C-alpha positions as CSV (number, residue, x, y, z in Angstrom):
1,M,41.7,376.8,70.1
2,R,43.9,374.3,68.2
3,Q,42.4,372.6,65.2
4,P,42.5,368.8,65.3
5,R,44.8,367.2,62.7
6,G,43.6,364.4,60.5
7,A,44.3,360.8,61.7
8,Y,47.6,359.4,60.6
9,W,50.1,356.6,61.0
10,S,53.5,357.3,62.6
11,F,56.4,354.9,62.0
12,N,60.0,355.0,63.2
13,L,62.6,352.8,61.5
14,Y,65.8,351.8,63.3
15,P,67.8,350.1,60.5
16,D,71.0,349.5,62.6
17,A,68.9,347.7,65.2
18,G,66.9,345.8,62.6
19,E,63.6,347.0,63.8
20,G,60.9,349.6,63.5
21,G,57.7,350.4,65.2
22,G,54.6,352.5,64.7
23,C,51.2,353.5,65.9
24,F,47.9,354.9,64.6
25,V,47.1,358.5,65.8
26,P,43.4,359.1,65.7
27,T,41.8,362.4,64.8
28,L,40.0,362.7,68.2
29,R,42.0,361.7,71.2
30,P,40.2,360.6,74.4
31,E,40.5,362.8,77.4
32,R,42.5,361.6,80.3
33,V,40.5,359.9,83.1
34,G,40.2,362.2,86.1
35,G,39.8,365.4,84.2
36,G,43.3,365.6,82.7
37,A,45.2,365.1,86.0
38,P,48.6,363.4,85.4
39,D,49.1,359.9,86.6
40,P,52.7,359.6,88.0
41,E,52.6,355.8,88.2
42,R,51.6,355.5,84.5
43,S,54.2,358.1,83.6
44,Q,56.9,356.1,85.3
45,Q,55.8,352.9,83.6
46,E,55.8,354.6,80.2
47,A,59.2,356.1,80.8
48,A,60.6,352.7,81.8
49,R,59.1,351.1,78.7
50,R,60.7,353.8,76.4
51,A,64.0,353.4,78.2
52,R,64.0,349.6,77.8
53,G,63.2,350.0,74.0
54,K,66.0,352.6,73.6
55,L,68.5,350.4,75.4
56,R,67.5,347.3,73.4
57,R,67.9,349.2,70.1
58,Y,71.3,350.5,71.2
59,C,72.5,347.1,72.2
60,A,71.2,345.6,68.9
61,A,72.7,348.3,66.7
62,N,76.1,348.0,68.4
63,R,75.9,344.2,68.6
64,L,76.5,344.1,72.4
65,N,76.4,340.4,72.9
66,R,78.7,339.8,75.8
67,F,77.3,340.3,79.3
68,A,79.5,340.9,82.4
69,T,79.1,341.5,86.1
70,L,81.5,343.5,88.2
71,T,81.2,343.0,92.0
72,Y,83.1,344.8,94.8
73,A,85.2,342.8,97.2
74,G,85.2,343.3,100.9
75,A,82.5,345.6,102.4
76,G,81.3,346.6,98.9
77,C,80.2,350.0,97.7
78,F,77.1,351.8,98.9
79,D,77.8,355.3,97.4
80,P,76.2,355.9,94.0
81,Q,78.7,358.7,93.2
82,Q,81.7,356.5,94.0
83,L,80.2,353.7,91.9
84,R,79.8,356.0,88.9
85,A,83.4,357.3,89.3
86,N,84.7,353.7,89.5
87,V,82.7,352.6,86.5
88,A,84.0,355.6,84.5
89,E,87.6,354.8,85.5
90,F,87.0,351.2,84.5
91,F,85.7,351.9,81.0
92,R,88.5,354.5,80.4
93,G,91.1,351.9,81.4
94,L,89.4,349.1,79.4
95,R,89.3,351.3,76.3
96,R,93.0,352.2,76.8
97,E,94.0,348.5,77.2
98,L,92.0,347.6,74.0
99,G,93.9,350.1,71.8
100,G,92.1,353.4,72.5
101,R,89.4,353.1,69.8
102,P,85.8,353.7,70.6
103,L,84.2,350.9,72.6
104,P,80.4,350.8,72.6
105,Y,79.0,349.5,75.9
106,A,76.0,349.8,78.1
107,W,76.0,349.4,81.9
108,A,73.6,349.5,84.8
109,S,74.0,349.1,88.5
110,E,71.8,347.3,91.1
111,P,72.0,346.6,94.8
112,H,73.6,343.2,95.5
113,P,70.9,340.8,96.7
114,G,72.9,339.9,99.8
115,G,73.1,343.6,101.0
116,H,76.7,343.9,99.8
117,G,76.2,347.3,98.2
118,F,76.1,347.7,94.4
119,H,77.3,345.6,91.6
120,V,77.5,346.5,87.9
121,H,76.2,344.7,84.8
122,F,77.6,345.7,81.5
123,A,77.5,344.6,77.9
124,V,80.1,344.9,75.1
125,G,80.2,343.7,71.6
126,R,83.6,342.1,71.3
127,Y,85.7,339.5,72.9
128,V,87.6,340.8,76.0
129,R,89.7,338.4,78.1
130,Q,88.3,337.9,81.5
131,S,91.8,338.4,83.0
132,L,92.0,341.8,81.3
133,I,88.6,342.9,82.8
134,R,89.7,341.6,86.2
135,D,93.0,343.6,86.0
136,V,91.3,346.8,84.9
137,W,88.4,346.5,87.5
138,A,90.8,345.5,90.3
139,R,88.1,345.9,92.9
140,G,86.6,342.4,93.2
141,I,84.9,339.6,91.3
142,V,84.4,339.6,87.5
143,H,82.1,337.4,85.4
144,I,81.6,337.6,81.6
145,K,79.7,335.4,79.2
146,L,78.7,335.4,75.5
147,I,75.0,335.5,75.0
148,G,74.9,332.7,72.5
149,D,72.5,330.0,73.6
150,L,70.1,330.8,70.8
151,P,68.7,328.8,67.9
152,V,70.9,327.7,65.1
153,G,71.4,330.5,62.5
154,S,71.1,333.3,65.0
155,G,73.6,336.0,64.4
156,A,75.1,338.9,66.4
157,L,72.0,341.0,66.0
158,E,69.8,338.3,67.6
159,E,72.4,337.7,70.3
160,A,72.5,341.5,71.1
161,R,68.7,341.8,71.1
């Protein structure tokens, strides 16, 4: 049988993202309700919470403060593999057109609300001409905006968060 550890505080610091977080770990941990059976719904919620935090810290650390949407023209795209291939090609082309240096970005896809297949949201941390994005995407509509409608004195870190 494993000996219980003493109670302690756990703290993680994320200096590039300007944040940290911690929790208290008690000596005795309560048993799970239901005799230790896993709860898939709670597990999904916890995984989503951790993913949101990780994405927020990545965006803040890399100052990703410009938000864009890429939409397919015509019938749209309904194939997730095709979508990933198109997005990979887009970011390779964008990086090449911007000089080839590393380009921090984050992207996510979602079904278009009108049933038009997928569209893609992405964030970058530097100015990119909308016409350049449109030329590199070359598959439909492009929209990009600076996340800047924040209180006076907010900097790139606050914009990215």
